[in-house]
N, C-alpha and C positions, 0 to 999 in steps of 0.2 A: 504495500500498500504505500502511494506517494504521500508524505506528509511536511509541509511546510514547518519549518524552525515554528514558525509562529502557533501553529494550531498542536505540535507535538506534548505531546500531555505525558511526561517521565514519573507524575506521582502515583506508586502501586493504588492506594485508598480511596480515589474515584475511581479506579479502573476496579479494583474489587466490589465498590457497591454500583457499580454502572451493571457488572456481570451477575450481583445478587439482585437488584432491581430488574434486570432484563433478562434473567436469565435464559431464553430460548435463545441458545447460540446457533447457527448454522456452521454445521462438521464438513470440513470439504477434503473427500477424499478423492483418490485416482481407482478406477471402476474399469478394467479392461484399457486401463492408458488414460482415460478419461474421463474429468474432472466433474464431480457426485456432490451433492450437497444431504444430506440428513438434519433435518431440524430437532434436538433433543433440549429440552429443561437440562443445564448442569446445574452442579453443587459447585465451589471452589472450594478449596481445601487445602489450608496451611500446613503442610503435614511433617515439619520436621525436617524429615531427609530431604526435603527439594527445595528446604529453607524458604524464603519469603514469593520466588515464583509460586511452589506450592504447585494444585496437582488439581483438574477436573474431573469430577467424577456425574457419571452417567448411568442409563442403566439401554435399552434397548429389546425389542421381542426376538428371540430366537431364531424369530423368520426373517429378521431383516441380514440381508450378509454383510451390511459393514463391517460387524465384530468381525470377522472373519479378514477383515483387510488388519488387522492384528500387526504391529514392529512397522506399519508405514508413516512415515510424516505426514503432519494433518495441520489442518487451519482451522479454528473455531472463531467464527465471527459474533460479538455481542454489539446490536444496532440500540445506541437508547434514544434520548429527545432528538427529534427531527424535524425539519419544518421550511418550508416557503421561503426568500426574506425578499420582498420588492424591496426596489431603490429607495431612500427617503429622501422627500421633498426638499428639505432644507437643505440635504448636503444635493441634492441635485444641481438647486442653485450654485453653491457656494463652489460646486467643483464643474461650472457652464457644462452641465448633462453629460458628463463623466463619470456616469455609476450605471452599473450591472446589477440586478436582479443575483441572487444568488439561494444555495441552500443552507443551512446551519444543519449541523450535525453531529452526536460524539457514538465513536465505536469504538471498540477494543480488538484485538485479536492475537489471540493467544497461539502460537506454535507450539508444536514437542510431537511422538511419538506415540499412536495409539497401542492400547495395550488392551486386552481384553479377557476378562476375571470370571469364571464359573462359579465360584466359590457358594457354597447357598447363605453360609455365616455373614458374609462379605453384602453380598445381594439384601440380606435383607437388613443391615445395619442402614447401609445406601436406601434403602426404600423407604425403613421408618426416617430416618434424616430430612430428606426430602420432604417428607408428607408430611412432617411435625413443621418442619417451616415455614410450609405452604396453608399449611391451619391453622398458628399462632394466632393469628388475625379473627378467626371465629369466636366466635362465644360459646358454640360448645364443636369444639375443634373434634375432627374425625381419628383415629388412630388406630395406626397398621392391626392392630391386638383388638381393636372391635371385630374384627372379622374371625371368622373359625378360623383354625391354626393348619386342618389340612387344605384348607380353600389357599392361605395362604403360601403354605407350601407346595401349591401345584402351580401357582402362578409363581412363584420362584425357579422354577423346573420351565418357564415358557421366558425368561427373561438371561439375558447375559450384561454382564457389566462394561462398562466399560470407561479405564484412565486414563488421561493425558498429562503425564509429567511435563510441566513447562520450561520450555528450553527457552523460549522470547518473549514477551508482553507487548505490544503499543498499542498508544493510547492516540487518538486524534480528536479532538475537540475544537469543530471547527464553528466559528460563531459565535452567536449569541443563546443558543442554545441553553434553558435551564439548568445553570449548574457550571455555565461556562466560563474557565476562570479567566 
């Protein structure tokens, strides 16, 4: 991704916040030499082993072939606030009409290597964490433990975990989108 110096976001906290608030990431892999994209809710985890960079975790249906691409270098893109910006009328006068519209947006790109995880205990922990995070604001949050154990055990057999150790993370905060620096 091209990032002009004035739009570069180097601080990890705003990038983590964007990934948490806009958790649906676009996972880009290669499928028979062609780019392919899967849209998955990710969780950022600072796991100590990977330091500040951390890991992204998610799960997919076992029927989804993306987990079989384990070992690939991948990209996960997260898009935050975005919007069209019309030229400011005052600026237009001050600049003798030398203004143009633009598009403001915040994005985070995460690069790393895809790993598939089939361990039922890992999967259960992951599903619980993602569910608890999404349900936390509800008056009566649903819990994985609200479902019958045998049902959950069957569902866990139908999914595969994915983890991406973050090797590079870059943010672009273009313009006046809410939260721009």
